[in-house]
N, C-alpha and C positions, 0 to 999 in steps of 0.2 A: 622258330616259327617263321621268320622272314624268308629264309631260303625254301622252306617247305611249301608255302602257299603263294609266294609272290608271283611266279609265272602264271599260275592258274588264275589268280585274282586279276592280274593284268590283262589276260586274254578275255576274261569275263567283262571287265570294264571297257576294253577296246570295242568289243561287240556292242556293248550297251550305248556308248557315247559316240562311236564312229570317229574317234580321234585318239591316236596312240599317245600323244603328248598329254592330253587332258586325262586320259586313263592312267598314265603314270603318276600324275599329280594326285588324282583321286586315290590311287593305291597307296601312295606315300601318306596321305592324310589319314586314310583308314588305319594303316599300321600305327601311326602316331597316336591316334585316339585309343586304339586297343591297348597299346603299350601304356598309355596314361592310366587306363582303367586298371591294368595289372599292377602298376607301380603304386596305385592308391591303396593297395592292400586288398582289393576285392578279388575273390576267387572266380576265375573264369573256367567253367567246366568244359565248354566247347569253344576254344579260341577261333577255330575256322568259321563256325556259325556266327560268332560275334563279328568277325572280320567281314564276312559277306553282308551281314545286316547293316553294319556301319557303312560299307561301300554303297549298298543300295540307297541308304538314307542320304548319303552325300550326292549321289546321282540325282535323286529326287530334289534335293535342295538346289542343285545346279540348274535343273530345268525350271524350277520355280523362279529362281532369280532371273533366268533368261526370259521367262514369260512376263514377269513384272516389268522388265526393262524393254520388252518387245523384241528381244533378240531371238533369232533362230540360228545364228551362226555360232562359231566357236567362241568361247569366252577368253581365249588366249590373246592378251593384248599385244604381245610381242610379234605375233604373226598377222598384224593388221594389214589388210590388203587394200589397195587404193580403189578397188572395185566394190568394196563393201559400202553399203549406204551409211550415211552419217545418221546416227540415231538422235532424234531431238526429244526434248522434254514434252510431255503431253501439253496440249494447248490449255488445259485447265490450270496448269501451274504458271502460266504467263500472267504478268501483273494486270494487263487489261482484262483478261478473262476473269481473274479473281475479283477485280473491282466491279465488273458487270454482274458477277454472281452475287457478291455481297449487296449490291444495289437491288438486285432482284429479290433477294431474301428480305431486305428491309422494306421493299414495296409490298411484298406479300404480307409481312407482319403488320404493316400499316393498314392494309385492306382488311385483314382479320380483326384488327383493333377497331376499325371503323364500322364493323357489322353491328346490327342491333344486339343488345345484351343477350337475349335468349337465344338468338341465332348463333352468336359467337360461342355461347356456352355449349350448345348442342354440337357445334362443329368441333370444338376442342375436345369434348368428351369422346366423340366418335373417332376423330382422326388422330389425336395425340395420345389420348388415354386408352384407345383401343376398345372402347365399349361398343357393343352391337347397338343397332337402332332401338331394339326393344329395351335394352338396358338403359340407354339414354332416356328413353321415354319414361321408364320407371323412376329413374333418378331425378328427372326434372318434374315429374308429375303431370306429363302431357301425353297425348296420344302418339302412336307411332307415325300416323299420317302427318301430324304436326312436325315431328322430328324430320321426316322426309322433306317437308317443305323448307325447314330451316337449312338442312344440308344442301338442298338444291340451290337455294339462294346463295349460300356460302361458296359452293363450288362454282357457281356462275360468276361470282365476284372474283374468285381466284383465277379462273380462266380468263376473264376480261383483263385482269392485271397482267397475267402472263403474256397475253396477246397485245398488250400495250395500250389498253383502253382504261387505264387506271383512274383518270379523272371522272369518267362516266360512272365508275363503280360506286362511289359515294352517293351520287344522286340516285342510282338504281336501288341501292341497298335501303336508302331512306324511303323511297317510294314503295318498295316491296315490304318493308317493315310496317308501313301503315296499312297495306293491303292484307297482311297477315293478321292484323288485329281485328279487321272488320269481317 
């Protein structure tokens, strides 16, 4: 099987990945996986088809890994060129960004926790539990218009928190809560 399809598979992979060395690695991996299937005792009716399907899957995996890493260049580490840009970790994985993100989440949770009870309940049912406004209204025994008011207040508080006006949010929520009752 190796001698029979190797050159054909190598040419296919070379055209697909535009790198002869990477194509040779992918061909070798494809053969190793097909041979492992055969040695496991499974009957392979069409070894060529399995070989090509395995190769295509490996090419897809290669491109996915490259996309996740932000790479558009060859994955061959030995051929690293000094002109290739140094890939950095996403800024979200930096400690400062992580701390700011967790502080933002904590602030949002505090804002949600500080909402009036019925407003918070409507917001949680709609945003976190995925209920429609009509379903929230039915669940809470209030009108859809009232649900809309609660959601508007909650969203305003969340936006204010996001924009950095967190201290004003508690005052506004309390003020809005009293106006909703009247």
